[in-house]
C-alpha positions, 0 to 999 in steps of 0.5 A: 885802305893803302895804308892798312895793306902797307902796314899788313905787308910790312908786318909779313916782310919783318915776319919773314926776317925773323922766321929767317933767323929763327931757322938760322939764316941770318942773310935775309936780315942783312939784305933787308938792312941794306934794302933800308939803308938804300932806300933811306940814301934814295930819299935823300936824293930824291929831296936833294933834286928838289932843293937844288933846283930851288936853290941853285942860282943862290948855290952857284950863282956863276954856273950855267943852268946846262950844268944843272941839267948835267947834275940832274941827269947823274943824280937819275943813276941813284933812282934806277940802281937803288931801286932796282937793287932794294927789290931785289934784296927785299924779296923774301924767301919765305912769307909766314901768314901770321896766326896759321901754319902756312907760309908762301915759299919757292913753290909760290914764287908768283906770290912772293914776287907780288909781295915784293913788287907791292910792298917795295913800290908803296915803300919807295913811293911814299917813304923814299920819294914823296915824303922827302920831295915834300919836305925839301920843297917846304924848307929847301934850305933846311934839307940843304943843310942836313944833305948836301954834306953827304950826298951832294959830293957823291953825285958830283963824282958820278956826273964827272964820271960822265955817265949820263953822257951816252943818254944825253947823246941818245937825247939829241940824236932821237929829238934831232930825227923826230925834229922834236923842238918844232912847235909849229902845227902843234895844237896844244889845246891852251893858249900857252903864251897867256898862261900864268906863271906857276912857279918851280918844281919846289913850289909845286911839290910844296902845294901837295899839303895846302896850308890853311895858316896864312902866316906860314904861307907868308913866312914860306913866300918870303924865303922863297923870294929870299925876302 
């Protein structure tokens, strides 16, 4: 049902662009193309997070985990920026209700905002987050081969600019104030020391779709262990 809802909303979103073009307004088409391109960049960045975490030690054996943390913090800029900008750009001016003469326009601002939020949220969640993360988790090397040359340098530039530094400072202040790292007297309800290892972020995302083929599972495990 959710997929059917998304298809209907996507058709209406495209119809709104066609309606605007018919009225001689190309701006919605331009904004729509930019929004889709930004979502594609976000998809690349989301999968890159999983792939880099999974292969950090192989990619940069001489670098500390703190550098990985800084890189990941810098990558978050694109998530915040792209989701915000794409939502603004994707908002249609008018949504024609197909097979009727009714249109949702600026007089129905609540419905326009609701339409944009729902469509953008589902599209980003499915196409720009879950899908690329799972692809990167199941074959990190292939994902890095396709995305690293283009996207990795961009994140590196943001990292060197220090955009995430204020957040790091805030984290230090807040955590120190709350004595956040202290574990004494905290009842988690489980014996953490006895908990079995569950793998890394990539293995967790890869388990999203269970594999029924034992041979395929074996090949993936061999790649993960470097065998």
